C-alpha positions in Angstrom: 0.0 0.0 0.0 1.2 3.5 -0.9 4.0 2.3 -3.1 4.4 4.1 -6.5 5.9 2.4 -9.5 6.5 5.1 -12.1 7.4 6.4 -14.7 8.1 4.3 -17.8 7.1 4.1 -21.4 7.7 1.7 -24.3 8.5 2.7 -27.8 6.8 -0.4 -29.4 5.0 -2.5 -26.7 1.4 -2.0 -25.8 0.6 -2.8 -22.2 -2.6 -4.4 -21.0 -3.1 -3.9 -17.3 -5.6 -5.6 -14.9 -5.5 -5.4 -11.1 -6.2 -8.9 -9.8 -5.9 -8.1 -6.1 -6.0 -4.9 -4.1 -6.4 -1.6 -5.9 -4.2 0.7 -7.9 -4.4 4.2 -9.3 -2.9 4.0 -12.8 -1.8 7.3 -14.4 -1.0 7.9 -18.0 0.9 11.0 -19.3 1.2 12.0 -22.9 4.5 13.7 -23.8 4.1 13.4 -27.6 4.3 16.9 -28.9 2.4 16.1 -32.1 -0.6 14.6 -30.1 -3.8 16.5 -29.4 -3.6 15.2 -25.8 0.0 16.5 -25.3 0.6 17.4 -21.7 -2.5 15.6 -20.4 -2.9 13.1 -17.6 -5.4 10.3 -17.4 -6.2 8.5 -14.1 -7.8 5.1 -13.7 -8.7 3.1 -10.6 -8.3 -0.7 -11.2 -9.3 -3.4 -8.7 -11.2 -6.7 -8.8 -14.3 -4.8 -7.8 -13.9 -2.5 -10.7 -12.4 -5.1 -13.0 -11.3 -3.6 -16.3 -8.5 -4.1 -18.8 -6.5 -0.9 -19.4 -4.5 -0.7 -22.6 -1.6 1.6 -22.7 -0.3 2.5 -26.2 3.4 2.9 -27.0 5.1 6.2 -26.2 2.7 7.0 -23.3 4.3 7.4 -19.9 2.6 5.4 -17.2 2.8 4.3 -13.6 0.7 3.2 -10.7 0.2 3.5 -7.0 -1.2 0.8 -4.7 -4.1 2.3 -2.9 -6.2 1.0 0.0 -4.8 -1.1 2.8 -3.8 -4.3 1.1 -1.1 -5.4 -1.4 -2.0 -4.9 -5.0 -1.0 -7.1 -7.9 -1.2 -5.9 -11.5 -1.2 -8.4 -14.3 0.3 -7.2 -17.6 -0.2 -9.0 -20.9 2.2 -7.2 -23.2 2.1 -7.3 -27.0 5.8 -8.1 -27.5 8.5 -9.8 -25.6 10.3 -7.5 -23.1 13.4 -5.7 -24.5 15.4 -3.2 -22.4 16.1 -1.3 -25.7 12.6 -0.1 -26.1 11.8 1.2 -22.6 12.5 4.5 -21.0 12.3 5.2 -17.3 12.0 8.3 -15.0 11.6 8.4 -11.2 8.1 8.9 -9.9 9.0 12.4 -8.6 10.8 13.5 -11.8 10.9 17.2 -12.7 10.0 16.2 -16.3 6.6 14.9 -15.3 5.1 16.8 -12.4 2.3 14.8 -10.9 0.8 14.6 -7.4 0.4 10.9 -6.6 -2.0 11.6 -3.7 -5.6 10.3 -4.1 -8.0 13.2 -4.5 -11.2 11.2 -5.3 -11.9 7.6 -4.5 
């Protein structure tokens, strides 16, 4: 609970997230300058009670925070095999992506 795993993005891989136990807040950030959603954040709450599959396209920064009082497990069915050459990472508190990981509405 309370742990943040962020930020990362893939250049080719699509991610497919589902939370199978606990609950997470998943945050997406679009840094693609040519995109009409450039600079926007999207937030999603995933849990077994709100069971959804969240697809994250390539080039979108993403991360998640375990919320509530129990451990959260996120399953990811990726579209290609993992390759360290197509992933970029930033710390959750990076100056490049300024985001407040606190829960405002839940």
